[in-house]
LUMROKE-821433 format. One record per atom (N, C-alpha, C): atom name; x, z, y. Coordinates in Angstrom, 1 decimal, decimal comma, always signed. Example, Ala and Ser with C-alpha at 12.3 -4.5 7.8 and 13.67 -1.06 7.14 Angstrom:
<sites>
+------+--------+--------+--------+
| site |      u |      w |      v |
+------+--------+--------+--------+
|    N |  +13,2 |   +7,8 |   -5,7 |
|   CA |  +12,3 |   +7,8 |   -4,5 |
|    C |  +13,2 |   +7,8 |   -3,3 |
|    N |  +12,8 |   +7,1 |   -2,2 |
|   CA |  +13,7 |   +7,1 |   -1,1 |
|    C |  +12,9 |   +7,9 |   +0,0 |
+------+--------+--------+--------+
</sites>
This chain:
<sites>
+------+--------+--------+--------+
| site |      u |      w |      v |
+------+--------+--------+--------+
|    N |  -24,1 |  -25,1 |  -33,3 |
|   CA |  -25,5 |  -25,1 |  -33,8 |
|    C |  -25,7 |  -23,7 |  -34,6 |
|    N |  -26,7 |  -23,0 |  -34,2 |
|   CA |  -27,0 |  -21,7 |  -34,8 |
|    C |  -27,8 |  -21,9 |  -36,1 |
|    N |  -27,5 |  -21,0 |  -37,1 |
|   CA |  -28,3 |  -21,1 |  -38,3 |
|    C |  -29,6 |  -20,3 |  -38,1 |
|    N |  -30,5 |  -20,4 |  -39,1 |
|   CA |  -31,7 |  -19,8 |  -39,1 |
|    C |  -31,6 |  -18,3 |  -39,4 |
|    N |  -30,5 |  -17,8 |  -39,9 |
|   CA |  -30,3 |  -16,4 |  -40,3 |
|    C |  -30,2 |  -15,6 |  -39,0 |
|    N |  -30,7 |  -14,4 |  -39,1 |
|   CA |  -30,6 |  -13,5 |  -37,9 |
|    C |  -29,1 |  -13,0 |  -37,9 |
|    N |  -28,8 |  -12,4 |  -36,8 |
|   CA |  -27,4 |  -11,8 |  -36,6 |
|    C |  -27,2 |  -10,7 |  -37,7 |
|    N |  -28,2 |   -9,9 |  -37,9 |
|   CA |  -28,0 |   -8,8 |  -38,9 |
|    C |  -27,8 |   -9,4 |  -40,3 |
|    N |  -28,5 |  -10,4 |  -40,7 |
|   CA |  -28,3 |  -11,0 |  -42,0 |
|    C |  -26,9 |  -11,6 |  -42,2 |
|    N |  -26,4 |  -12,3 |  -41,1 |
|   CA |  -25,0 |  -12,8 |  -41,2 |
|    C |  -24,0 |  -11,8 |  -41,2 |
|    N |  -24,2 |  -10,7 |  -40,4 |
|   CA |  -23,1 |   -9,7 |  -40,3 |
|    C |  -23,1 |   -8,8 |  -41,5 |
|    N |  -24,1 |   -8,8 |  -42,3 |
|   CA |  -24,1 |   -8,0 |  -43,5 |
|    C |  -23,5 |   -8,7 |  -44,7 |
|    N |  -22,9 |   -9,9 |  -44,6 |
|   CA |  -22,3 |  -10,6 |  -45,7 |
|    C |  -20,9 |  -10,9 |  -45,3 |
|    N |  -20,0 |  -11,1 |  -46,2 |
|   CA |  -18,7 |  -11,5 |  -46,0 |
|    C |  -18,3 |  -12,6 |  -47,0 |
|    N |  -17,4 |  -13,4 |  -46,6 |
|   CA |  -16,9 |  -14,5 |  -47,5 |
|    C |  -15,5 |  -14,3 |  -47,9 |
|    N |  -15,2 |  -14,3 |  -49,2 |
|   CA |  -13,8 |  -14,2 |  -49,6 |
|    C |  -13,4 |  -15,5 |  -50,4 |
|    N |  -12,1 |  -15,8 |  -50,2 |
|   CA |  -11,5 |  -16,9 |  -51,0 |
|    C |  -10,6 |  -16,2 |  -52,0 |
|    N |  -10,8 |  -16,4 |  -53,3 |
|   CA |  -10,1 |  -15,7 |  -54,3 |
|    C |   -9,2 |  -16,6 |  -55,1 |
|    N |   -7,9 |  -16,3 |  -55,2 |
|   CA |   -7,0 |  -17,1 |  -56,0 |
|    C |   -6,4 |  -16,2 |  -57,1 |
|    N |   -7,0 |  -16,3 |  -58,2 |
|   CA |   -6,6 |  -15,3 |  -59,3 |
|    C |   -5,4 |  -15,8 |  -60,1 |
|    N |   -5,1 |  -17,1 |  -60,0 |
|   CA |   -3,8 |  -17,6 |  -60,6 |
|    C |   -3,3 |  -18,8 |  -59,9 |
|    N |   -2,1 |  -19,1 |  -60,1 |
|   CA |   -1,4 |  -20,2 |  -59,4 |
|    C |   -2,0 |  -21,6 |  -59,7 |
|    N |   -1,9 |  -22,5 |  -58,8 |
|   CA |   -2,4 |  -23,8 |  -59,0 |
|    C |   -2,9 |  -24,4 |  -57,7 |
|    N |   -3,5 |  -25,5 |  -57,7 |
|   CA |   -4,0 |  -26,2 |  -56,5 |
|    C |   -5,3 |  -25,6 |  -56,0 |
|    N |   -5,9 |  -26,3 |  -55,1 |
|   CA |   -7,2 |  -25,8 |  -54,5 |
|    C |   -8,3 |  -25,6 |  -55,5 |
|    N |   -8,2 |  -26,3 |  -56,6 |
|   CA |   -9,3 |  -26,1 |  -57,6 |
|    C |   -9,3 |  -24,8 |  -58,3 |
|    N |   -8,2 |  -24,0 |  -58,1 |
|   CA |   -8,1 |  -22,7 |  -58,7 |
|    C |   -8,7 |  -21,6 |  -57,7 |
|    N |   -9,1 |  -22,0 |  -56,5 |
|   CA |   -9,6 |  -21,0 |  -55,6 |
|    C |  -11,1 |  -21,0 |  -55,7 |
|    N |  -11,7 |  -19,8 |  -55,6 |
|   CA |  -13,1 |  -19,6 |  -55,6 |
|    C |  -13,6 |  -19,0 |  -54,3 |
|    N |  -14,7 |  -19,5 |  -53,7 |
|   CA |  -15,3 |  -18,9 |  -52,5 |
|    C |  -16,5 |  -18,1 |  -52,9 |
|    N |  -16,4 |  -16,8 |  -52,5 |
|   CA |  -17,5 |  -15,9 |  -52,9 |
|    C |  -18,1 |  -15,3 |  -51,7 |
|    N |  -19,4 |  -15,3 |  -51,6 |
|   CA |  -20,1 |  -14,6 |  -50,5 |
|    C |  -20,8 |  -13,4 |  -51,0 |
|    N |  -20,5 |  -12,3 |  -50,4 |
|   CA |  -21,1 |  -11,0 |  -50,9 |
|    C |  -21,7 |  -10,2 |  -49,8 |
|    N |  -22,5 |   -9,2 |  -50,1 |
|   CA |  -23,0 |   -8,3 |  -49,1 |
|    C |  -21,9 |   -7,3 |  -48,8 |
|    N |  -21,8 |   -6,9 |  -47,5 |
|   CA |  -20,8 |   -6,0 |  -47,1 |
|    C |  -21,1 |   -4,6 |  -47,6 |
|    N |  -20,2 |   -3,9 |  -48,1 |
|   CA |  -20,4 |   -2,5 |  -48,5 |
|    C |  -20,5 |   -1,7 |  -47,2 |
|    N |  -21,2 |   -0,6 |  -47,3 |
|   CA |  -21,3 |   +0,3 |  -46,1 |
|    C |  -20,0 |   +1,1 |  -46,0 |
|    N |  -19,4 |   +1,2 |  -44,8 |
|   CA |  -18,2 |   +2,0 |  -44,7 |
|    C |  -18,4 |   +3,4 |  -45,1 |
|    N |  -17,4 |   +4,0 |  -45,8 |
|   CA |  -17,4 |   +5,4 |  -46,2 |
|    C |  -16,9 |   +6,2 |  -45,1 |
|    N |  -17,0 |   +7,5 |  -45,2 |
|   CA |  -16,5 |   +8,5 |  -44,2 |
|    C |  -15,0 |   +8,2 |  -44,0 |
|    N |  -14,7 |   +8,1 |  -42,7 |
|   CA |  -13,3 |   +7,8 |  -42,3 |
|    C |  -12,9 |   +6,3 |  -42,3 |
|    N |  -13,8 |   +5,4 |  -42,7 |
|   CA |  -13,6 |   +4,0 |  -42,7 |
|    C |  -14,3 |   +3,3 |  -41,6 |
|    N |  -13,9 |   +2,1 |  -41,2 |
|   CA |  -14,6 |   +1,4 |  -40,2 |
|    C |  -14,8 |   -0,1 |  -40,7 |
|    N |  -15,8 |   -0,8 |  -40,1 |
|   CA |  -16,0 |   -2,2 |  -40,4 |
|    C |  -15,4 |   -3,0 |  -39,3 |
|    N |  -14,6 |   -4,0 |  -39,6 |
|   CA |  -13,9 |   -4,8 |  -38,6 |
|    C |  -14,4 |   -6,2 |  -38,8 |
|    N |  -14,8 |   -6,8 |  -37,7 |
|   CA |  -15,3 |   -8,2 |  -37,7 |
|    C |  -14,1 |   -9,1 |  -37,5 |
|    N |  -13,9 |  -10,0 |  -38,5 |
|   CA |  -12,8 |  -11,0 |  -38,4 |
|    C |  -13,3 |  -12,3 |  -37,9 |
|    N |  -12,8 |  -12,7 |  -36,8 |
|   CA |  -13,2 |  -14,0 |  -36,2 |
|    C |  -12,5 |  -15,2 |  -36,7 |
|    N |  -11,3 |  -15,0 |  -37,2 |
|   CA |  -10,5 |  -16,1 |  -37,7 |
|    C |   -9,4 |  -15,6 |  -38,7 |
|    N |   -9,1 |  -16,3 |  -39,7 |
|   CA |   -8,0 |  -15,9 |  -40,6 |
|    C |   -7,3 |  -17,2 |  -41,0 |
|    N |   -6,1 |  -17,1 |  -41,5 |
|   CA |   -5,3 |  -18,2 |  -41,9 |
|    C |   -4,4 |  -17,9 |  -43,1 |
|    N |   -3,8 |  -19,0 |  -43,6 |
|   CA |   -2,8 |  -18,9 |  -44,6 |
|    C |   -1,5 |  -19,4 |  -44,1 |
|    N |   -0,4 |  -18,8 |  -44,4 |
|   CA |   +0,9 |  -19,2 |  -43,9 |
|    C |   +1,5 |  -20,3 |  -44,8 |
|    N |   +2,4 |  -21,1 |  -44,2 |
|   CA |   +3,0 |  -22,2 |  -44,9 |
|    C |   +3,8 |  -21,7 |  -46,2 |
|    N |   +4,6 |  -20,6 |  -46,0 |
|   CA |   +5,3 |  -20,0 |  -47,2 |
|    C |   +4,3 |  -19,7 |  -48,4 |
|    N |   +3,1 |  -19,2 |  -48,0 |
|   CA |   +2,1 |  -18,8 |  -49,1 |
|    C |   +1,7 |  -20,1 |  -49,8 |
|    N |   +1,4 |  -21,2 |  -49,0 |
|   CA |   +1,0 |  -22,5 |  -49,6 |
|    C |   +2,1 |  -23,0 |  -50,5 |
|    N |   +3,4 |  -23,0 |  -50,0 |
|   CA |   +4,5 |  -23,5 |  -50,8 |
|    C |   +4,7 |  -22,7 |  -52,1 |
|    N |   +4,5 |  -21,4 |  -52,0 |
|   CA |   +4,7 |  -20,6 |  -53,2 |
|    C |   +3,6 |  -21,0 |  -54,3 |
|    N |   +2,4 |  -21,3 |  -53,9 |
|   CA |   +1,4 |  -21,7 |  -54,8 |
|    C |   +1,8 |  -23,0 |  -55,5 |
|    N |   +2,3 |  -23,9 |  -54,7 |
|   CA |   +2,7 |  -25,2 |  -55,2 |
|    C |   +3,9 |  -25,1 |  -56,2 |
|    N |   +4,9 |  -24,3 |  -55,8 |
|   CA |   +6,1 |  -24,2 |  -56,6 |
|    C |   +5,8 |  -23,5 |  -58,0 |
|    N |   +4,9 |  -22,6 |  -58,0 |
|   CA |   +4,6 |  -21,9 |  -59,2 |
|    C |   +3,6 |  -22,6 |  -60,2 |
|    N |   +3,2 |  -23,8 |  -59,9 |
|   CA |   +2,2 |  -24,5 |  -60,7 |
|    C |   +2,9 |  -24,8 |  -62,0 |
+------+--------+--------+--------+
</sites>
């Protein structure tokens, strides 16, 4: 199902998941921001999928 946003509006935002300290999922923040314009010598890359590895998850649980 497509959203009502145009392609340009969606492509000009990005979503980050920030974990600033150890703990469970309640310590993660989801932030949606406008994409900064690439500077000279930089490029913008479209990420279609991203993931978290099992060792990363285990490290967060161990350090609680």
